[in-house]
N, C-alpha and C positions, 0 to 999 in steps of 0.2 A: 498457057492459060490453064488455071486449076479446074478440076471437074465441077467444083461448087459454083464457080463464076459461069461456067458454060450452062449449067442447069438453070441458074437464075435468069440468064439472058433468054433461054428457050421458054421458060415459064412466063416471062414478061411478054415476049412476042406472041405467045399463045393467048394470053389474056387480052391483048390488044385486038386480036382477030375476033375473039369471042364477044368483046365489048368495046366497039369503036368509040364510044363516047367517054371512055375512061380518061382520067387525068394522066397525062404523060409525065415521064420522069424529067426533072430539071436538067439532067445531064444531056438530054436530047436537044436542048435549046442552044442557040449560038450565043456569043458573048453579049452582043448588043441587045438581044432579047432579055437576057438576065439583068442586064444594067437598067433596062426600061422598067422591069417589074419592080426593082427596088425603089423607084420613084413613087410608088403607091403604097409603100409600107411604112409603118410607124418605126421609130428609131430602135425600140426594143425587138421588133421583128427583124429588122436589118441585121442586128447583132446575132440573133439566133440563126438566121439564114447563113451568115458568114462562118458559122461553126459546123456546117454540114459536111464540107469538103474543102480541100485546098484550092481547087479551081475556083469555086464560088467565093471563097474567102479573099482571093486576089481581085475579084471583081466588084464586090459590094463597097459602097462608099464608106468613108470614115465618119464616125460620130465624135465630134469634138465638144466636150463640156465647156461652157462659158460661164464666167462669173464677173459682172461688171459693177462698179460702184460709181454713182453719181452723187454730187453734193449741191444743194441749193444754197444760195447766198443768204446770210442772216438779214433780217429786215425789221423795221419798226415803222408801221404805216397807220395813218388815221383815216377813217372812213368819212366821206361827205354825207350830207343828209340824204341824198339819193345815191346809193352806193352800188355801182355795177360789179360784176365779176371781173377780176383783173388777172392778167397773165403774170405768173410767177417766173417760170422759165420753161423752155422746150428741151427735152432730153435729146441725146444724139440719135441718128438714124439706126434702127435695129439691124444688126448683120446676121441674126440668126433667129431661132425659134425660142420664145419665152415660155418658161415652165412655172416660174414663181417670181413674185416681187415682194421684197422685204423693206419696209420703210420705218423710219424713226424720226423723232423730232423732240425738241425741248421748247415749250411755248406757253403763252398766256394771252389773255386780252387786257382790257383797260383796268380791270380790277374791281369793277362795280357795275351795277345796272343789268341790263339784259345781256345775255350771252348769245352772240351770233357768228363769231369768227370761225372760219373753217379753211381747210386746204383740200382740194379735190384734183382729180386727173381725168384726161381724156386720151383715148387712142386715136391718133390722126393718121390719115393715109394720103400722101400726095398723089395727084393725078399722074397718069402716064406721061413721061417726057420731062418730069421735073427732076432737077439735079440737086443733091444736098449742098452743093457749092453755090447755089443760087443766092446772090446777095440780098435781094428783096423778094420775098415770097408772099404773094397776095392770098388772102383767105379764100378766094374763089378757087384757088388751085389745090385746096386741101379739103378732104372729106373727113368728118367726124364719124368714127366707127362705133365707139362705145364710150361711156362715161362712168366714173365711180366717184360718188359724192362722199363728203365727210370721211376722208381717210383715217382721221384720228377722232372722230366725233366733233363736238363743238368745243372751242377753247374755253378753259376755265378762267376764273378770276386770279388764279395763283399759278406759279410755275409748275408744270408737270412734264415728265418725260413719257412719251407714248411710243408704242411700237405696233405695227400691224403687218400681216402677211397675206398676200392675195394670190390664190392659185386657181380657184374655181369661180371665175368671173369673166365676162366677155372681154374685158380690157387685156386679159391674158390669153384666153382661148382663141380669140379672133386676131391676135397680133401676128404679123408675118414680116419677113425681112423687107426693109424698105419703109416700114412704118416708123412713127416716133411718138413718144408720150409728151403730152402738154400738161404741165402742172399749173393749176389756177389757185387763186385765193379770194376769199370773200371776207371783208372786214365787218360789214354790217352797216346798214343805213339808219337814219333817224338822228344822227349827230352824236358826237362823243365816243364813238367806238374806236378801239385800236386793236391791232394784232401784232404781236412780237414773237418772232420766230428765230430760233437758234439751232444750229447743228441738224439741219434737215438732210437725211441720207436716204438713198435708194440703192438697194443691191438687187440686181437682175440676174437670176439664175436661168440658164437655158442651155442650148447646144446649137452647133452649126454642123450641117451635112456637107462634106467635101466629096464630090463625085470625081471618079477617075476620068482622066482625059482619054479620049479615044485613041487606040493605037492601031497600027496598020492591020494586025490580024483580027481585030474585032470586026464582027460582021460576017466572018466565015463560019460556017456550020461546024459545030463540035463533032469530031469523028466518032466519038463514043468508044474508040478502041481502048482496050485495057492492056496494061503491061503484061508481058509473058511471065 
């Protein structure tokens, strides 16, 4: 062992004796403790931690970027005199963390009179024990976490292509794996209202965190011995 390493170890031990409340080196923690710590870190901090040394790099989870595209069906609907909000479609169950939603549409309303048509979305969370393969899911089993109205404003009387990006809103910040997005439409009440939608697209940008499986030697204290 080099003289410099010996001096650093002696200095570290002396500091611990003089200041017992000091923060200990990560090298003194066992593998399971280090893995547990990463579960409280943001993705960017996990990446930084993995660059500190080879041992920690082998333990930190993988950050896998994700980019999914969903498509809504084209539709042409007319609203009754008393018009409720209607389900457009439910997105798939989220498998990771959402960072950004980019949405686009080509749409218009009936072309005259008052303008009322809109598309909006909700972040939904199934109760514990629900499975995404459940054929019939009752509303009582789902909790609404957040809502974002007028994704593209109100539909105009003429064809328009609209685009919106959402990142700083509860429908994104509160989303977690297992949730799903519910897209809704409102045509407008009073009679004579229509909503025509084409090419509705949603691009979901995010990431998944893949934690390492426990191996037999994890849980043993790290010896802290350095190579000669």
